[in-house]
C-alpha positions, 0 to 999 in steps of 0.5 A, a space after each residue: 861753383 861745385 855744389 852739393 845740395 842737401 834737402 828733402 821737403 818742398 821748402 827746399 825745391 825753389 833753391 835747388 831750381 835757383 842754383 841750377 838756373 844760375 849755372 852752378 854745377 850741382 854735383 850731387 843731391 842728398 835727401 831723405 830716403 823714400 818712405 812708404 805712404 798712401 793707401 797702397 803704402 808705395 815708396 814715395 821720393 821726397 819732393 827734392 828727390 823727385 825734382 832732382 831726378 827731373 833735372 837729371 841730377 845724381 841723388 844720394 839717400 844715405 840713412 846716416 852720414 856718421 859712417 866713414 864710407 858715407 863720409 868718403 863718398 861725400 868728400 870725394 865729390 870735392 865740392 866748393 860748398 854744400 847748401 843745406 835746407 831742411 835735410 833731416 839728418 845731423 851733419 857730423 863734423 867730417 861732413 861740415 868740413 869736407 867742402 872747401 867753403 863748408 856748409 851753408 844753411 838757409 834757415 826760415 827765421 831771423 836768428 837767433 829767434 826760432 832755432 830748431 825744427 818748426 820756426 814758421 809754425 812757432 813764429 805764427 803761433 807766438 804772434 810774431 809781427 815778422 819772420 824771415 830767412 838767414 843764410 848761415 855758416 853751419 857748425 856743430 851747434 843747433 842753428 848757432 852758426 854765424 850769418 852771412 845775410 838775412 831778409 825779413 818778411 812781415 807776417 800778415 794778420 791772416 797768414 798761415 804757415 803754408 803761405 809764409 812757407 811759400 814766401 820764405 822758400 822763394 825769399 831764401 832761394 833769391 838771397 842765396 843766389 846773391 850770397 854765393 858769388 860773394 864767397 868767401 865773405 865774413 859772417 856775423 856771429 849771432 847775438 847771444 840775447 833773444 835766443 828761442 827754440 822752435 821745438 817740433 810740433 807735437 800731436 797734442 798741440 793740434 787739439 783746439 782748447 776753446 777756453 783759450 782767448 780768441 787771439 791764441 786760438 786764431 794763431 793756433 789755427 793759422 800756425 798749424 795750417 795746413 799741417 798738421 792742422 788744428 782740429 776740433 770735435 764736431 759731433 762724432 767727427 774730428 774736423 781740421 780748421 785751416 784759416 780763421 780771423 778774430 771776430 766779435 762775439 761771446 758765448 760758451 767756449 766752443 759754442 757756434 754763435 754765427 754763420 757760416 762758422 763763428 765760434 766763441 772762445 774763452 774771450 772773444 770769438 774766431 770766424 773760421 774760413 776753411 776747414 777739412 773733414 777726414 779723408 776729404 779736401 780742404 773747403 770753405 766753411 760755406 761748402 762744408 755746411 752744405 753737406 755737414 750742417 753745424 747748427 747755431 748753439 752747437 758746442 764744438 770740442 766735445 764728442 756729443 756736440 750738444 746744443 744750448 737751447 
């Protein structure tokens, strides 16, 4: 098939690789323009952009697809289908209609649950037992199109957004390669019940409130790991907590009640597995404690980190 691939982040890369490996003709790759990042503020291409260049594929980085010139370039590619995965731009109707078979989207949830921007984060933070991927025919609504195929994935008790992200990226790539040879095929309309929206993660959601139940704090830590990272104040520093499990114990909310780092919540406690100080790599809490001691009785989540004596 003649395919236009549209994606930007690392989540999209396995599908691009799978399409090339399956022998499809990827006539163009569309992704977000490079952005300045890092200490030197150098322009960095997105992961899809970098991978497309390595594969020798032509790359387009328009700032918008709403103007007629961009739409004419897109239509002139005469694609059979466009594959869209976390591209980052709204597709106007002229773009949706241009490929012979329209535009297909790989969405990281079991639609209609968690339509929108952050389906993996929201599934873990809500305590869902499973998530999955859907191959969907795109239409004007937000993730409202009919579904060609879906595949479920159980969410392990210790799963993070990072681990589920990687599993779903591979699952979506495999499912798409099964769907493409069957096109054109009938798609099933999404149910009208069970619709939820995975709104974008706001910075304010990353601060840990230790007065909440341990099960909610644990989901927050794992759901925001590795990015943006749930954080708490440890003395004068903000420290991101990246993995955790619910643990027995009680104490004042935010109190360190066990080694290497078990923290009391409103009810119950969480044992932290990995953490990250600002400007440093993620590390186990055992490693963290070697150069950054956190005392028993210390209260996390407040600037002073006062101990209870």
